[in-house]
N, C-alpha and C positions, 0 to 999 in steps of 0.2 A: 400628432402622431407621437406615441411614447417611445422610449429607448428600445424596448423589446421589439416593437413593430419595425422600428428603423433598422435594427440588427437583422431582421428577416429580409429586408430589402437588400442589405449589404451582402448577405449570404446567397441571395438569388433564389430562395426557397421559402415560400410563405408558410410551409408547414415545419420549418426548421428554425424558428425564432428562439433565441436564448435571452435570458433576462439579466438583471442586475447581479445576481449571485453566481450564475453560471459562467459569465465572462471572465471574472478573475480566476476561477478554477481552471478554465481553458487556458488562460494565460500562463498559469503555473505549469501545466502539463507541457505546453508548447515550449516554454523557456527551458525547462529541464531537458526536453528532447533535443533541442538545438544545442544546448550546452554539451550534452553527452555525445551527440553526433559529431560536433566540430572539435571535440577535445583532441589535442595532440599529445600522445604519450611521450614522456621524456625518460630515457633510461638512466638508471643509477645502479651502483654496486654496493653490496653488503659484504664485509669481511667478518668471518666468524672463526672462532677457535674452540676446541673441545678440551676441557681440563678433566683430569682423572683423579679420583680420590676414593680410596678403599674399594677399588674395583667398580666404582660407579662413575658415570660420565655426566658432565654438565656443559652445555653450550653457552658461550659468551659471544656477544656481538660488539663490533667496534662502535664507539659512542656516536660516530657520525657516518652518514652514508656518503659515498663518493660519487660526485657528479661526472667526473672524468675518469675514463678507463686507465689512463696513464698513472693517475694518483692511486687508484685501486691496486694496480699491479705493483707499484712501488711499495705500498704498505704490505702487500702479500709477501713480497720478497724479503721483507725485514724479519719475518718469523723463521728463524733458523732451526735446523734439527737439534733436538735436545733442549729446546727452550722451555722455560717454566713460567708460571704465572704467580704473582704475589697478590694476595687478597688485600685490598685497601679499604673496603667497606662491606659490611654484612649486617643487614637489617631484616627483622621479621616483625611485621605489624599485623595485629588482629583487628578486624573491624566487623561491626554488626550492620547487616543490610536489612533494614526494616521491610516488612511485607508490603506488597502493593495494596493500594486502596481498592475498595469494592468497584465493581463495574458501573460505569454509566453506559449509555448506548454506544457512543463512539469507540470507547476502549473495547467493548464487547465485539463490535464490528471489526476492529483491527485484529484482535486475536483470532476470531473465527476465520478471517481471511488468511492469516498466517498458518494456523494449525489445521483448518478444515477446508481451505480453498473456497470459502463462501464469499460471495459478493456482499457488499454492504446492504444492498436492497434485499437479498435473500435472507441475511441475518435478521433484518428488521421484520420481515414477514414471518419468519419462524418464531421470533420472540413475541410478536403480537399474538400468534396462535397460542403460545404457551400462556400468555396473560389471559386470553379469553377462556382458557381451560382452567384458570385459577391456580396455575402451578408456579408463577413468578409474579413479582410486583410490576407496577406500570413500567413498560420498557422505554418509552420515549423521554427518558430523563437525562438531564445534563449534570446531575450531581453524583459524586462518588462517596457521599457521606450519609450516615443515618443519624437520627436524633436519639436522645437518651431513652425515650419510651419504647422505641423499636429495639434498642439494645437489650432491654429487659427480657425480650422474647428470644434473644439470640442463642442462649445456651440450649434451649429446647430445640430450636431449628438445627443447630449444629449437631446435636445428638442424633437427629434423624438423618442428616447428611452422612455422618460417620457410620451409620448402619447400612448404607448403600454398599453393594458389592465392590464398586470401583474405588471406594475410599475406606473400606473396612480395615485394611492393613495399616494405613496411616492413623485411622481413628483409634486403633488399639493403643497408640502411643500418645495420643493427644489429650492434654489435660483440660477438660471443659471448665474447671474451676478457676483457671488462670488464663483469661483471654486478653490478648493484646488489643488495644483499642484506638489505633491511629485513624480509623474510619468513622469514629464517633465524634460528631461536632454539630451541635444544633445550629450554630451561626452559619455554617456552610451548606446547609440543606436548602435547596431552592424549592420550586413548586412541588417537586417529587423527590423522594430520597433515592439512594442508590439501588441498583438491581439486587434483589435477594429472592430466594425461593420462599414459598409460602408454608411449606410443611406438608402440603397435600401430596400423597404418594403418586408419582407418575406411572401411568399404565396406559397401554394402548396408543402410545405416541409413535411417530415416525422416527426413522433413523436420524434425520436432520434435527428434529425436535429433541431427541435424546442427546445429541452432541452438544447443542446449545445449552440445554438444561444442565448437563454435567460441567460445562464451562462456568456457568453462574454458581452452581453449588460448590465446585472446587475452588473458585475464587473466594467464596465466603470462608472456607477453611483456611486458605492462604492468608486472607486479610486479618484473621484473629489468631494466627499462629505466632510462635516465638520468632525472633529474627534469625536470619541465616548468618552464621559466623564463618568468616573466611580468614585465611592467612596469606599474606603477600610477602614473598622473599625477594629482596633486592640485594644483589651482590655485585661489587665492582672489583676489577683486577687490573694490574699493570702487567702487560706482556710485551717484552722486547721494546720497552719505552713507549708503548701505546696504550690508551685507556679502553677497557672493554667492560661491558655490563651484561648481567643476566637477571631476568625478572620472571618469576613464576608465581602462580597463586593456586590455592586449593581450598576446598570446602572442608571445614573442620566439624561444624555442626550444621546439618542441612536446614533445620528449622522449617520454615514455610515452603522451601524449595522441594521438600520431600512429598508434598501433596500429589503432584503429577509425576514427579521423579523423571522429568525430561532430561535428555542428555546435556543440554546447555545448563540445566539447573544443577547438575552434578559437578559442574566445573570441568567437564571433559572437553578438551579441545585438541583435535588432531594435529593442529599446527604448533602446539606447545611441546617442544622437545624437552622441557625441563620439568615435566610433571613429577618425576622422581629424582630431582636434582639433590645431590648430597649437601649437607649443611657445612658451610665454611665459617671460619672465624677470621677476624682481622689479623693479618700477619702470617696466615697459612700460605704455604707454597704448594703448587701442584704442577706436575708435568703436562706439557701440551701433547695430547695424543693424536691430534689432527687439526687441520685448518683448511678453509676453503673460501672461495670468492663466488658469490651468487649475483647474477644480473637480474635486476627487477625493473619494473617500469611504473611510472605514475598512472593512476587510474582515475577516470571521471566519476563524478557522483552518479550512482545508479539511477536508472529510469524509475519513475514512480510505480509502485504496486498499489493496489487498492488500499492496503493497510497504511503505507507511508503517505499516500495522498490524503487520506482521512486525517492523519496526524498533522500534515502540512496545512490543511484547511482549518484545523482547530487552533493552530499556533501561528498563523500567518501574520497576526497583528504585531509580532515582535519587531518587524522591520519598518513599522510606521514611524516617520520622523517626529510628528507632533506628539509630545509626551502625554498630554491629556487624552488625545484620541487613542494612543497606544494603550494607555491604562484602561480606557473604556472598553476596548475590544480584546483585551488580554485574555479573558476567559470565554470569548465568544467566537472570534475568527470568522470564517466564511460559513454562513448558514447556522443551523442549530443541530444538535445531535439527531433530532427527528427528521431534518431535511437534507442532511449531507448525502445520504444514500440516493435520494431522489435527484439531487443535483448531478451526481455522477451518471445515474441511469438516464437522465434527460440528454446529457451530452453524448452518451453512447447511442441512444435511440435516434437522435437527430444527426448522427454521422459526423460529429465533430471530434470524437475520440473513439478509440477501439481498444479491445483487450488483445494483447499479443503474448500468449502464455499467461504468466502472472503479471506482466508489465502492462501499463497503460500508456498508449502513445497516441499522438494526434493523427487525424486523417489529413489528406491534402486540403480538404475544405476547412478543417479546423485551423491549419497553418495559415491558409489564406486570410481567414478572418482575424487571426491573431496578429498578422503583419499589418492589417488595416487599422486595428483599434488598440494596439498595445500601449500607445502613448496617450490614449484618450481618457476622459473622466470615467467612462463606463467600465473600464478595466482596472480602475484604481481601488485597491482594497483599502487604502487609507481613508477613502470616503466613507466606508462602513464605520471605521473608528470614529470619524468626525460625527457621524449621525448618532452613534451610540452615546457619545459624550453629550451631544445636544439633548437627547432624550432623557439622559440622567439629570440634566439641569432642569428640564420640564418637571420631572418627577419630584425634584427638590423645591419646586416652585421658585426657581431663580431665573426662569426664562419663560416667556409667553409662548404657547403653542403656535400662535399665528406667525411668530418670527420663523419658526422651523418650517411651517407650511410654505411660507413665501420663499424660503431658501430652496425647498424641494422643487417648487415651480421653476425657479431660476435654473437649478441644476438640470431639470428635465429639458428645458428649452436649449440650454447650451450643449448638453450631451447629444440631443437629437440633431441639432444643427451640425455638430461635428460628424456624426455618423452619416447624415444625408449628403455631406460634402465629399464623400469618398466613393470610389468605385472599385470593386474587387472583381476581376474577370473570373468567371466560373468556367474552367476548362474541363470539358468532358474527358472521360478516360480515353476514348477513341471512338471512331465511327466507321461504318461499312455501308456500301450501297444497299438500298432497300430491295429485298427480293420480291416484295408485293407490288409496289407501284413503279419501281424502276426509275423514279425521278428524284426522290429524296435520299437522305442518308440516315441510317439508324444510329442514333447517338447512344452509346453504352455508358450508363452512369452507375452509381453505387447500388441502386435498388431496382432500376428498370433499364430496358433498352427500348427506345421509342423513335419512330420515324419523324424527322423534322418537317415532313410534308404534312401540313395540317389536314389535308383532305384524304390522307392515306389511312391513318388510324392503327398502323401496326404497333403492337405493344407486347413486350415480353417481360414478365416479372422475374427478378433475380431469384426469388424464393418460390419453389414449386414442391408441394407435398412435403413440407418440412425439410427440404434439401436446398442448400445454398448453391446456386449455379456459379461456376467459375467463368471468367472471361473466355476461356477456351471453349466451354460448352456453348456459350452464346454465339461465338464466332462460327463454330461448326454448324449450328442451327441456321444461321443467316447465310452461310456460303453454300451448304449442300441440302438444307431442308431437314436435316436430322443430326442427332448427336451420336457419338459412340455410346456403348453401354455404360450407364451411370449406376453405381452401386449405392444402396442405402436409402432408397425412397421408403416412406412409411405411409401405410394406408390408414383409413379412419379408425380401424381397430388396433392400430399400433404395430401391425405386422410389417416386417421389413422385406423389401423386394428390390430387384434390379430391373431396369428398363431403359429404353432410349426415348428421347423426346423428338417429336416430329411436328411439322406443320401440316394441318389438314387443308382441305381445299379452300377454306376461308382464312388461312394463315392464323388459325388459332393453335396454340401449343397443346399437344395431346401425347399420350403414351403409346409406345410400340414395344412389343416384346420379341426377343430373338426366336427363331424357328427351333423348337426343341429337337425335332428329328435331325436337322442338319447339325445341331450342336452335338448330338449323340454320335453321329457318324464321324465328325471331326475328332 
């Protein structure tokens, strides 16, 4: 029995097996969920003062946060009426932020999730459709670079992108004769180069296809645009014998950030109180126009979204202890750009993880499996790095393939033995007496409700006419033979309607509709 089949035995569901790459991904989701849930916030206090200069205000924060309220109150009381601040440091630094590289599949999936709320699986399907329509290059690529021969066609392609309505304003300022080229590197192109448009004019495509196409076309403009120039102001002051600091930044020359002109690209931040902070020089003094004490609390690392999970899967090798294995998996991670979406989709389909808004969280079944295998070989992402390192040696003819095969056989035996040696109780959601046979109990699970009396056969599917039934719906059906009115069923033609679910004489689930006459009277 292989490890995947053994995991099916552990989960108690022969249709819910997960394999070598799904298990580490599940482990990452479960570990982050537990860390977030069990996190205990610790309060701290921030002391701030406002200095005034030439009618303009600038907020300064004490250099250290206070962990004790008594310390914070003592510092607050030191700031007396009429206090002034003396500037001890004033720096202004300009920096160039180079444009992002072209898209590979994973970075496209991450951005489509952030900006268009698309799942990784959906993004891949849309990109594949655009490729089949000859609008973009091969989408299942892991490279973010193009070779020199493709670069020779870039000016013409970018000219067509600039002519598009969405990029016309930026295109009017874009110098096609001076292209930035950090994305051009023959040595870093793998089997397929980065994602680019082909120059074929898009027409008759869906809204999702249009959105993904614009992401790829816009990224091309970004990748070959000038850097974004920013200014960072760092000012320090001494106020009533205490050190304070103010830091602000602004975009001086937007460069590539002007392509999409997103709020975050313009450097706008609602939390930045110093967006228009006056310029100070060392030795300046300024009156304190106000001060305050704000209580904050430490926050846990956020739950994974599809975008951050994809990023974690891509970079998970950085935590591997073995240096050679870490180097081998550095640019690989869990899965490949073409398979990461399928890994997430498989875990969702088999009820190990679920989407809660934009977040990805484990199900009870996923947590149970994680607890059972988290310390085993099958959940060790470091093993992937070790394998990649070994395969690299085979490629360089410094290791015989038979040595690797023998190691895989040994791994499979050990991993399977570990898995078969554990038992994970599969606890049903809950159960109710069976209304059909009166002898068994109907066990309500994630996808079905089934009588545990094998001779009974009562079965209710959780999904009915594209509508997901809640536990309450199923309990109503089992206790009284009918549900309350359920809204949002969809017929074969896509029309939406409201109805009740009832058992017929053979305890099959069927639809029932409210009496229209009595409804009008009411």
